[in-house]
TIMI-2910 file (N, C-alpha, C, CB; in pm, 1 decimal, decimal comma, always signed):
<rs>
+----------+----------+----------+----------+----------+----------+----------+----------+----------+----------+----------+----------+------+
!      n_x !      n_y !      n_z !     ca_x !     ca_y !     ca_z !      c_x !      c_y !      c_z !     cb_x !     cb_y !     cb_z ! resn !
+----------+----------+----------+----------+----------+----------+----------+----------+----------+----------+----------+----------+------+
!  -1948,1 !  +2849,9 !   -856,7 !  -1814,5 !  +2879,7 !   -809,7 !  -1786,0 !  +2804,4 !   -679,4 !  -1797,3 !  +3031,0 !   -789,9 !  Met !
!  -1884,1 !  +2800,7 !   -588,3 !  -1866,6 !  +2726,8 !   -463,1 !  -1850,9 !  +2578,2 !   -492,7 !  -1986,2 !  +2750,7 !   -367,6 !  Ile !
!  -1931,2 !  +2528,9 !   -585,9 !  -1925,2 !  +2387,0 !   -622,5 !  -1786,7 !  +2352,0 !   -678,6 !  -2035,6 !  +2353,0 !   -726,3 !  Glu !
!  -1732,1 !  +2439,2 !   -762,0 !  -1598,3 !  +2416,1 !   -818,5 !  -1494,1 !  +2412,0 !   -707,0 !  -1562,3 !  +2526,4 !   -921,7 !  Ala !
!  -1510,4 !  +2496,6 !   -606,5 !  -1418,5 !  +2496,4 !   -492,9 !  -1424,8 !  +2366,9 !   -414,5 !  -1448,5 !  +2612,6 !   -401,4 !  Gly !
!  -1546,1 !  +2312,6 !   -400,2 !  -1561,6 !  +2184,7 !   -329,6 !  -1493,2 !  +2072,6 !   -406,5 !  -1710,8 !  +2151,4 !   -308,9 !  Lys !
!  -1509,5 !  +2073,3 !   -538,0 !  -1445,8 !  +1969,3 !   -619,5 !  -1293,9 !  +1982,1 !   -615,2 !  -1495,4 !  +1977,1 !   -765,0 !  His !
!  -1245,8 !  +2105,3 !   -616,3 !  -1101,5 !  +2126,8 !   -608,2 !  -1047,7 !  +2078,4 !   -473,5 !  -1067,9 !  +2276,0 !   -629,1 !  Leu !
!  -1122,4 !  +2105,1 !   -366,6 !  -1083,4 !  +2056,2 !   -234,3 !  -1082,7 !  +1904,3 !   -228,6 !  -1177,0 !  +2111,3 !   -127,9 !  Gly !
!  -1185,5 !  +1842,6 !   -287,6 !  -1192,8 !  +1696,1 !   -291,4 !  -1076,3 !  +1638,7 !   -371,4 !  -1327,0 !  +1650,0 !   -352,3 !  Ala !
!  -1042,4 !  +1705,0 !   -481,2 !   -930,3 !  +1660,3 !   -563,7 !   -799,3 !  +1669,5 !   -485,1 !   -921,4 !  +1744,4 !   -693,1 !  Phe !
!   -781,8 !  +1777,4 !   -411,1 !   -661,4 !  +1794,5 !   -328,9 !   -649,6 !  +1683,6 !   -225,1 !   -662,8 !  +1931,5 !   -259,3 !  Ser !
!   -760,8 !  +1652,5 !   -160,5 !   -761,8 !  +1544,1 !    -61,0 !   -728,9 !  +1411,4 !   -127,8 !   -899,2 !  +1535,7 !    +10,1 !  Ile !
!   -784,8 !  +1389,3 !   -247,2 !   -759,1 !  +1264,5 !   -319,5 !   -610,6 !  +1251,4 !   -352,7 !   -843,4 !  +1258,2 !   -448,7 !  Gln !
!   -546,0 !  +1361,7 !   -386,8 !   -402,3 !  +1357,6 !   -415,6 !   -321,6 !  +1321,4 !   -291,3 !   -355,2 !  +1492,4 !   -470,9 !  Leu !
!   -363,5 !  +1371,8 !   -176,3 !   -296,4 !  +1336,1 !    -50,3 !   -314,1 !  +1186,4 !    -23,1 !   -353,0 !  +1420,5 !    +68,8 !  Val !
!   -434,8 !  +1136,0 !    -45,1 !   -462,0 !   +992,8 !    -25,8 !   -372,4 !   +909,9 !   -117,4 !   -611,7 !   +960,6 !    -53,1 !  Ile !
!   -358,8 !   +952,6 !   -242,9 !   -272,3 !   +880,3 !   -336,3 !   -126,7 !   +881,1 !   -289,7 !   -282,7 !   +941,6 !   -476,4 !  Leu !
!    -81,0 !   +992,6 !   -237,6 !    +56,8 !  +1000,3 !   -187,7 !    +77,7 !   +904,3 !    -70,8 !    +90,6 !  +1144,5 !   -144,5 !  Ala !
!    -21,1 !   +896,1 !    +17,5 !    -12,4 !   +804,6 !   +131,9 !    -12,9 !   +660,1 !    +84,4 !   -128,9 !   +828,6 !   +230,2 !  Ile !
!   -101,9 !   +628,5 !     -8,6 !   -107,4 !   +490,9 !    -61,9 !    +23,2 !   +454,8 !   -132,9 !   -226,9 !   +475,2 !   -159,7 !  Arg !
!    +79,8 !   +550,1 !   -206,3 !   +206,2 !   +524,3 !   -276,0 !   +316,2 !   +491,9 !   -175,6 !   +246,8 !   +645,9 !   -362,6 !  Lys !
!   +321,0 !   +565,9 !    -66,8 !   +420,7 !   +539,5 !    +37,5 !   +396,4 !   +402,2 !   +100,9 !   +416,7 !   +650,4 !   +146,0 !  Gln !
!   +270,5 !   +368,9 !   +124,1 !   +236,9 !   +237,4 !   +180,4 !   +280,9 !   +125,9 !    +85,8 !    +84,8 !   +227,0 !   +208,0 !  Ala !
!   +261,0 !   +145,8 !    -44,2 !   +305,9 !    +46,5 !   -142,4 !   +457,4 !    +31,1 !   -138,8 !   +260,3 !    +86,0 !   -283,7 !  Leu !
!   +527,1 !   +141,3 !   -129,4 !   +673,2 !   +136,7 !   -123,3 !   +719,3 !    +56,5 !     -1,2 !   +731,8 !   +279,8 !   -118,8 !  His !
!   +659,8 !    +85,3 !   +112,7 !   +694,9 !    +14,0 !   +236,3 !   +663,3 !   -134,5 !   +222,8 !   +619,5 !    +73,8 !   +357,3 !  Ile !
!   +547,0 !   -164,5 !   +169,6 !   +504,5 !   -303,9 !   +154,6 !   +597,9 !   -379,6 !    +60,3 !   +359,8 !   -310,7 !   +102,5 !  Cys !
!   +630,3 !   -319,2 !    -52,9 !   +719,3 !   -385,8 !   -147,9 !   +858,9 !   -405,1 !    -88,9 !   +728,1 !   -305,2 !   -278,0 !  His !
!   +904,8 !   -308,2 !    -11,7 !  +1035,0 !   -320,7 !    +53,8 !  +1033,5 !   -436,9 !   +152,6 !  +1072,5 !   -189,5 !   +125,9 !  Thr !
!   +928,0 !   -446,2 !   +231,9 !   +915,7 !   -555,7 !   +329,2 !   +905,5 !   -690,6 !   +258,4 !   +792,7 !   -534,1 !   +419,4 !  Gln !
!   +826,2 !   -696,2 !   +151,1 !   +809,7 !   -822,1 !    +78,4 !   +941,8 !   -865,0 !    +15,3 !   +700,8 !   -808,5 !    -29,8 !  Ala !
!  +1013,5 !   -771,2 !    -43,9 !  +1142,7 !   -803,5 !   -104,7 !  +1240,6 !   -851,3 !     +1,6 !  +1200,1 !   -681,2 !   -179,1 !  Ala !
!  +1235,6 !   -789,5 !   +116,7 !  +1322,2 !   -829,0 !   +227,0 !  +1289,7 !   -970,5 !   +272,9 !  +1308,6 !   -730,8 !   +343,8 !  Ser !
!  +1161,9 !  -1001,0 !   +284,3 !  +1120,0 !  -1134,4 !   +329,4 !  +1155,7 !  -1240,9 !   +226,8 !   +969,2 !  -1137,0 !   +356,7 !  Ala !
!  +1135,5 !  -1210,5 !   +100,0 !  +1164,4 !  -1307,2 !     -5,9 !  +1314,9 !  -1323,1 !    -24,2 !  +1099,0 !  -1263,7 !   -138,3 !  Ile !
!  +1387,2 !  -1211,8 !    -14,1 !  +1531,4 !  -1214,1 !    -35,3 !  +1610,1 !  -1271,3 !    +79,9 !  +1579,3 !  -1077,9 !    -62,6 !  Gly !
!  +1545,1 !  -1289,5 !   +192,4 !  +1612,8 !  -1349,7 !   +305,4 !  +1676,3 !  -1251,2 !   +401,4 !  +1715,4 !  -1441,1 !   +256,6 !  Gly !
!  +1661,9 !  -1122,2 !   +377,4 !  +1714,2 !  -1026,1 !   +474,0 !  +1632,5 !  -1037,2 !   +601,3 !  +1710,6 !   -880,7 !   +417,6 !  Ser !
!  +1698,1 !  -1051,1 !   +713,4 !  +1622,2 !  -1073,3 !   +836,3 !  +1553,3 !   -946,4 !   +887,3 !  +1713,8 !  -1127,7 !   +943,4 !  Pro !
!  +1422,5 !   -954,3 !   +898,0 !  +1347,5 !   -849,1 !   +964,9 !  +1337,6 !   -890,0 !  +1110,8 !  +1205,0 !   -827,2 !   +900,0 !  Thr !
!  +1290,6 !   -802,2 !  +1195,6 !  +1276,7 !   -836,1 !  +1337,2 !  +1185,7 !   -957,0 !  +1354,4 !  +1221,7 !   -716,3 !  +1416,6 !  Gln !
!  +1074,7 !   -958,3 !  +1280,1 !   +979,2 !  -1069,1 !  +1292,2 !  +1042,7 !  -1200,5 !  +1248,0 !   +852,8 !  -1040,8 !  +1208,8 !  Glu !
!  +1113,7 !  -1198,4 !  +1134,6 !  +1177,6 !  -1320,1 !  +1085,4 !  +1283,0 !  -1369,0 !  +1183,5 !  +1240,5 !  -1296,1 !   +947,8 !  Thr !
!  +1361,9 !  -1278,2 !  +1237,4 !  +1464,8 !  -1314,9 !  +1335,0 !  +1401,8 !  -1377,3 !  +1458,6 !  +1548,2 !  -1192,1 !  +1374,6 !  Thr !
!  +1293,7 !  -1317,8 !  +1505,9 !  +1223,4 !  -1370,6 !  +1623,4 !  +1170,3 !  -1511,6 !  +1594,9 !  +1106,8 !  -1276,3 !  +1664,1 !  Lys !
!  +1112,0 !  -1530,6 !  +1477,1 !  +1058,3 !  -1662,7 !  +1442,8 !  +1169,2 !  -1767,0 !  +1432,1 !   +980,4 !  -1655,7 !  +1310,9 !  Leu !
!  +1283,1 !  -1727,5 !  +1378,8 !  +1395,6 !  -1821,7 !  +1368,9 !  +1445,4 !  -1862,5 !  +1506,6 !  +1510,4 !  -1760,0 !  +1288,4 !  Arg !
!  +1450,0 !  -1766,7 !  +1597,9 !  +1493,4 !  -1798,2 !  +1734,5 !  +1396,4 !  -1895,7 !  +1800,1 !  +1505,0 !  -1669,5 !  +1819,0 !  Met !
!  +1267,1 !  -1873,0 !  +1782,2 !  +1166,1 !  -1963,4 !  +1838,9 !  +1182,4 !  -2102,1 !  +1778,3 !  +1022,3 !  -1909,6 !  +1813,5 !  Ile !
!  +1203,4 !  -2106,0 !  +1646,5 !  +1219,2 !  -2234,1 !  +1578,3 !  +1341,2 !  -2309,8 !  +1630,1 !  +1230,9 !  -2212,7 !  +1427,4 !  Ser !
!  +1452,4 !  -2240,0 !  +1648,3 !  +1573,4 !  -2304,5 !  +1700,0 !  +1549,9 !  -2358,8 !  +1839,9 !  +1691,0 !  -2206,1 !  +1700,8 !  Lys !
!  +1475,5 !  -2281,9 !  +1918,6 !  +1445,3 !  -2327,4 !  +2053,9 !  +1358,5 !  -2452,5 !  +2049,5 !  +1375,2 !  -2216,3 !  +2134,2 !  Met !
!  +1275,8 !  -2463,3 !  +1947,3 !  +1189,0 !  -2580,7 !  +1934,6 !  +1259,8 !  -2693,6 !  +1859,9 !  +1058,6 !  -2543,3 !  +1862,3 !  Gln !
!  +1377,8 !  -2665,6 !  +1805,0 !  +1454,5 !  -2764,2 !  +1728,2 !  +1372,7 !  -2820,9 !  +1613,0 !  +1501,4 !  -2877,5 !  +1819,1 !  His !
!  +1298,9 !  -2734,7 !  +1545,1 !  +1214,4 !  -2781,2 !  +1436,1 !  +1223,6 !  -2682,4 !  +1319,6 !  +1067,1 !  -2797,9 !  +1483,3 !  Asn !
!  +1313,9 !  -2705,8 !  +1222,2 !  +1329,9 !  -2612,6 !  +1110,4 !  +1206,8 !  -2604,3 !  +1020,3 !  +1449,1 !  -2652,7 !  +1027,9 !  Pro !
!  +1124,2 !  -2707,5 !  +1018,0 !  +1003,2 !  -2706,8 !   +935,6 !   +906,1 !  -2600,0 !   +984,2 !   +935,4 !  -2845,0 !   +937,4 !  Val !
!   +898,1 !  -2582,7 !  +1114,7 !   +809,8 !  -2481,1 !  +1172,0 !   +852,2 !  -2343,3 !  +1123,8 !   +811,2 !  -2487,3 !  +1326,7 !  Val !
!   +983,1 !  -2316,2 !  +1124,8 !  +1032,6 !  -2185,6 !  +1081,1 !  +1000,7 !  -2162,7 !   +934,1 !  +1184,0 !  -2174,3 !  +1104,8 !  Gln !
!  +1025,0 !  -2261,7 !   +850,7 !   +998,9 !  -2247,4 !   +707,7 !   +851,3 !  -2220,9 !   +682,8 !  +1043,8 !  -2372,7 !   +631,7 !  Glu !
!   +765,9 !  -2291,4 !   +753,7 !   +621,8 !  -2272,0 !   +740,3 !   +581,6 !  -2130,8 !   +780,3 !   +546,1 !  -2374,0 !   +825,0 !  Ser !
!   +638,1 !  -2081,6 !   +889,0 !   +604,8 !  -1946,0 !   +935,7 !   +656,1 !  -1841,1 !   +838,1 !   +663,8 !  -1920,7 !  +1075,9 !  Arg !
!   +778,4 !  -1860,9 !   +785,4 !   +832,1 !  -1766,4 !   +687,5 !   +743,3 !  -1761,3 !   +563,6 !   +976,0 !  -1804,8 !   +648,4 !  Asp !
!   +698,0 !  -1877,8 !   +517,3 !   +610,8 !  -1884,2 !   +400,6 !   +479,5 !  -1812,9 !   +428,0 !   +584,8 !  -2029,4 !   +360,7 !  Thr !
!   +421,0 !  -1836,5 !   +543,5 !   +295,0 !  -1770,9 !   +579,3 !   +314,3 !  -1620,3 !   +589,4 !   +240,7 !  -1826,4 !   +712,0 !  Ala !
!   +426,5 !  -1577,9 !   +646,3 !   +455,9 !  -1435,6 !   +659,4 !   +468,6 !  -1371,1 !   +521,5 !   +584,9 !  -1414,3 !   +740,8 !  Asn !
!   +539,6 !  -1437,9 !   +429,6 !   +556,8 !  -1386,0 !   +294,3 !   +423,3 !  -1379,4 !   +221,6 !   +655,5 !  -1472,6 !   +215,7 !  Thr !
!   +341,1 !  -1482,8 !   +233,9 !   +209,3 !  -1482,0 !   +169,5 !   +123,1 !  -1369,7 !   +224,9 !   +138,6 !  -1617,1 !   +188,8 !  Lys !
!   +132,7 !  -1346,1 !   +354,4 !    +57,3 !  -1236,8 !   +416,0 !   +100,4 !  -1101,7 !   +361,4 !    +74,6 !  -1239,2 !   +567,3 !  Gly !
!   +231,0 !  -1082,7 !   +345,4 !   +281,9 !   -957,8 !   +288,9 !   +234,5 !   -938,5 !   +145,8 !   +434,2 !   -955,3 !   +293,9 !  Leu !
!   +236,9 !  -1045,3 !    +67,9 !   +191,9 !  -1037,0 !    -71,2 !    +44,5 !   -999,1 !    -76,6 !   +215,6 !  -1171,0 !   -144,5 !  Val !
!    -36,3 !  -1057,5 !     +9,6 !   -179,5 !  -1025,6 !    +13,4 !   -202,1 !   -879,8 !    +53,5 !   -252,9 !  -1119,3 !   +111,3 !  Glu !
!   -128,1 !   -833,8 !   +151,7 !   -140,9 !   -694,0 !   +194,6 !   -100,9 !   -600,5 !    +80,8 !    -53,7 !   -666,7 !   +319,9 !  Ile !
!     +8,5 !   -632,0 !    +13,2 !    +51,1 !   -549,7 !   -100,6 !    -56,3 !   -546,9 !   -208,8 !   +183,3 !   -602,4 !   -159,0 !  Cys !
!   -116,7 !   -661,2 !   -235,2 !   -223,1 !   -667,8 !   -335,9 !   -341,8 !   -580,8 !   -296,7 !   -269,0 !   -812,6 !   -355,8 !  Ser !
!   -379,1 !   -583,9 !   -170,0 !   -490,0 !   -500,4 !   -123,2 !   -457,5 !   -352,3 !   -137,7 !   -523,1 !   -532,5 !    +22,8 !  Gln !
!   -336,1 !   -315,1 !   -103,3 !   -295,5 !   -174,8 !   -115,4 !   -292,5 !   -133,3 !   -262,2 !   -157,0 !   -152,1 !    -50,2 !  Ile !
!   -243,9 !   -221,2 !   -349,8 !   -241,0 !   -190,9 !   -493,2 !   -381,4 !   -170,6 !   -548,1 !   -170,6 !   -303,1 !   -570,1 !  Glu !
!   -475,0 !   -257,2 !   -508,2 !   -614,1 !   -242,1 !   -554,1 !   -672,8 !   -109,6 !   -506,2 !   -701,1 !   -359,6 !   -503,9 !  Arg !
!   -648,3 !    -76,1 !   -380,8 !   -698,9 !    +50,4 !   -326,3 !   -634,7 !   +168,8 !   -398,6 !   -671,3 !    +59,2 !   -174,0 !  Ala !
!   -505,6 !   +157,4 !   -429,7 !   -436,2 !   +264,8 !   -500,9 !   -498,2 !   +285,6 !   -638,8 !   -285,6 !   +233,1 !   -513,9 !  Phe !
!   -520,6 !   +176,7 !   -711,1 !   -580,0 !   +187,6 !   -844,9 !   -721,5 !   +244,3 !   -839,0 !   -581,8 !    +50,8 !   -913,3 !  Leu !
!   -797,5 !   +204,8 !   -738,8 !   -932,0 !   +259,5 !   -719,4 !   -923,8 !   +410,6 !   -696,3 !  -1003,2 !   +189,9 !   -599,9 !  Tyr !
!   -829,5 !   +451,9 !   -612,6 !   -813,3 !   +593,9 !   -583,0 !   -761,5 !   +672,4 !   -703,1 !   -719,1 !   +612,0 !   -465,6 !  Asp !
!   -680,8 !   +609,5 !   -788,1 !   -636,9 !   +675,1 !   -911,9 !   -758,9 !   +705,1 !   -998,6 !   -534,6 !   +585,9 !   -989,6 !  Val !
!   -849,9 !   +608,2 !  -1007,6 !   -973,7 !   +629,7 !  -1083,2 !  -1054,6 !   +745,2 !  -1027,0 !  -1058,3 !   +503,3 !  -1083,4 !  Gly !
!  -1065,6 !   +750,9 !   -894,6 !  -1137,4 !   +862,0 !   -830,8 !  -1070,9 !   +995,2 !   -863,0 !  -1143,8 !   +841,8 !   -678,4 !  Asn !
!   -939,5 !   +998,6 !   -857,3 !   -866,1 !  +1122,2 !   -885,8 !   -886,7 !  +1165,7 !  -1030,9 !   -715,8 !  +1103,3 !   -857,0 !  Ala !
!   -887,3 !  +1068,6 !  -1122,1 !   -909,9 !  +1101,7 !  -1263,1 !  -1048,6 !  +1161,1 !  -1284,2 !   -892,4 !   +977,3 !  -1350,8 !  Glu !
!  -1148,8 !  +1102,9 !  -1219,8 !  -1285,1 !  +1155,7 !  -1231,6 !  -1294,8 !  +1296,2 !  -1172,3 !  -1385,1 !  +1062,0 !  -1161,7 !  Glu !
!  -1235,2 !  +1315,9 !  -1056,4 !  -1235,8 !  +1449,2 !   -994,9 !  -1160,5 !  +1549,9 !  -1081,4 !  -1173,4 !  +1443,9 !   -854,4 !  Leu !
!  -1052,0 !  +1506,2 !  -1144,7 !   -975,3 !  +1595,8 !  -1231,5 !  -1060,9 !  +1643,7 !  -1348,1 !   -848,9 !  +1525,3 !  -1283,9 !  Ala !
!  -1142,1 !  +1554,2 !  -1403,7 !  -1231,4 !  +1593,1 !  -1513,8 !  -1331,9 !  +1697,7 !  -1466,9 !  -1305,6 !  +1469,8 !  -1569,9 !  Lys !
!  -1389,5 !  +1674,8 !  -1348,8 !  -1488,7 !  +1767,6 !  -1294,3 !  -1423,8 !  +1902,4 !  -1264,3 !  -1553,4 !  +1709,5 !  -1166,5 !  Val !
!  -1305,4 !  +1900,0 !  -1204,7 !  -1235,2 !  +2024,5 !  -1172,0 !  -1199,3 !  +2098,9 !  -1300,0 !  -1107,5 !  +1995,7 !  -1088,6 !  Val !
!  -1150,5 !  +2025,9 !  -1400,5 !  -1113,3 !  +2087,5 !  -1527,7 !  -1234,7 !  +2153,5 !  -1592,8 !  -1052,2 !  +1982,8 !  -1622,6 !  Asp !
!  -1347,8 !  +2084,6 !  -1593,0 !  -1471,6 !  +2139,5 !  -1648,9 !  -1515,0 !  +2262,8 !  -1570,5 !  -1583,7 !  +2033,4 !  -1648,1 !  Thr !
!  -1506,5 !  +2254,9 !  -1438,3 !  -1544,3 !  +2368,2 !  -1353,4 !  -1456,3 !  +2488,9 !  -1376,4 !  -1538,4 !  +2328,8 !  -1207,9 !  Gly !
!  -1328,0 !  +2466,1 !  -1397,4 !  -1235,8 !  +2576,8 !  -1421,7 !  -1262,8 !  +2640,4 !  -1557,8 !  -1090,2 !  +2528,4 !  -1413,4 !  Met !
!  -1301,1 !  +2558,8 !  -1656,0 !  -1335,6 !  +2613,1 !  -1787,6 !  -1455,9 !  +2706,2 !  -1777,8 !  -1364,8 !  +2499,4 !  -1886,9 !  Asp !
!  -1551,8 !  +2670,9 !  -1692,8 !  -1671,5 !  +2753,7 !  -1676,2 !  -1639,5 !  +2885,8 !  -1607,1 !  -1777,3 !  +2677,9 !  -1596,6 !  Leu !
!  -1542,5 !  +2884,2 !  -1515,8 !  -1506,8 !  +3005,4 !  -1441,9 !  -1431,2 !  +3102,6 !  -1532,2 !  -1421,7 !  +2970,3 !  -1317,8 !  Ile !
!  -1341,7 !  +3049,7 !  -1614,8 !  -1257,6 !  +3136,1 !  -1700,5 !  -1331,1 !  +3183,8 !  -1818,2 !  -1134,7 !  +3065,0 !  -1745,9 !  Cys !
+----------+----------+----------+----------+----------+----------+----------+----------+----------+----------+----------+----------+------+
</rs>
């Protein structure tokens, strides 16, 4: 019974982790869409101002591309972590389900 409680607690924590990762994915995808779509974020606006001051549009384009690639990589890392955590949650769900069957 104590063991089942520990698994249930672990499952609850895993669900919280999944909710946090889901929110992080939402934020990341929003930022990436904004960067790709051309909506100016504070960082993009700052980089454009620096580029104008340097009178070099190539520098700005290069920085925007690097920024977008960085966002895509971060999103990919978060997605991989989310999928890994989904697997953990599924395994914990099986253990919790089995434990609950034994109690009832």
